[in-house]
C-alpha positions, 0 to 999 in steps of 0.5 A: 746814939743813932746806931744803938737800938734797945731791943728789951731785955738789956739787949742793944742792937749795935750798927758796925756800919760795916764799909760805911753802910747802915743795916748791914752787921749787927753787933749786940751788947747784953747789958747785964752785971757781966757786959758781954758784946756779941759780934765785933763787926769788921776792924773798921768798925771797931771805934764805931762800935766802942763808941755805941758801948761807951754810949751805953756807959760801958768803959774800958775796964767794964766789959767782961766777954766778947764772943762771936758766932764765927770768925768771918771778918764780918763779924769778927774782924775787929776782935783784935782791936776791941780786945785792945779796947777792953783789956780785961775781957775774955774773948770766946769763940768755938775751938776751930776758929780760936788759933785764927784770933791768935795768929790771923795770918792764914785767915787774911791771906784766904781773905786776900785771895777771895776779896783782893783790893776790896778787902781793906775798904770792907773789912780791914786787917784782923789784928792778933789777940794774945791767945792767953785771953782766948776761951775755946768753946767746945760743942756747947759752952756756957758764958756767965752774964752775972746774975745767973743769966747765961749765954748758952753756946751750940756748935752749928756749922753748915755755913762755917765749920767755926760756927756757933749759935748763942741762946740767952737763958733770960731773954729766949734770944738766939744768936743765929749768926749766919747759920740762919742765912741773911735776912733783910729787915726793909723787905722781909727776905731771907737768902742763904749764906753758902760760901766756900770752903765748909758749906755742907746742906745736911750739917747746915739743915742739922743746925737750922733743926737744932736751933728750932729744938732749942725754943728760942723766943726771938732770932738775932741776926748779925744780918740784920736784926730781930726776927720774933717769928721763929718757927716760920723763919727757920722753915723759911731758912731751910726751904731757902737752902734747898732751893739754891742747892737744887738749882746749882745741883741742876747747873752742874748737872748740865755741866754749866761753869761757875759763871754761867751757874751763877747766872742761871742761879740768880735768874731763877731765884730773883723772883723769891726776893722783894729786894731785887725788885726794889731799889739798887741799894737794898739789892747790892746789900743782898749781894754783899752779904750773900753774893749769888757768886759766893754762894753758887761757888760754896754749894758748887765745892760741896757737890764736888766733894760729895761727888768724890 
């Protein structure tokens, strides 16, 4: 299938074709003795992901585990559908996200407030998963991939309070979710993802430092794809966070409202990203995944919270 890319080590990248786009959100299949899907993509992507797994020889009874880095709808919106397709798969998520997978009503209501009419087009609806099938992770945990191979989970909030990074004991791949930002392979750009309500700069930087300390061989971004240059990429990730926070703080201290703060930060960061000087499609991808309004709103929310 043209949306499946082998990455070595029995790992396959699946383009989940979020909202019909290519190269926006990746799921990953680790095809060991106990096949494991990392990230489901959105609800509307679930049939695409199922077809990709079928093409790799994974049938309805074969998938052992589905694990998500966090419960935002571009990563976990398809969990309920995928759980339905693969009735014996265990669903693994951080304990702060588990109840929302069992009962998505609050999560969907808040998503509706943020996205409005775009919600159905971009994400669809997260279907509930039987609570008995959900395994909630603490700050660390382990997922059995078979033959002694494990995926270890490492709590990494900052982007979201229910976020984990996942390290493959065999390949050294680290699934970074959104904690290291959004990477565009077409341009090599890396931009932070700092949405409300959970963004916290200190916690986010600690999560990046934790990722560095784990010593991964490769970073696998949910947006988007593998990056082998680990140290430099994580350093860039921390730098981008600081730049966005400094600029937003400046806008805030000048008393700018959200729209003016967004305009200022967008203007001052534009030259950092090749994507924004290039074709409109790539720029559009960036805005969809790591939109300036969402990033600035998340940072402002944090600034106001920490100011008292």
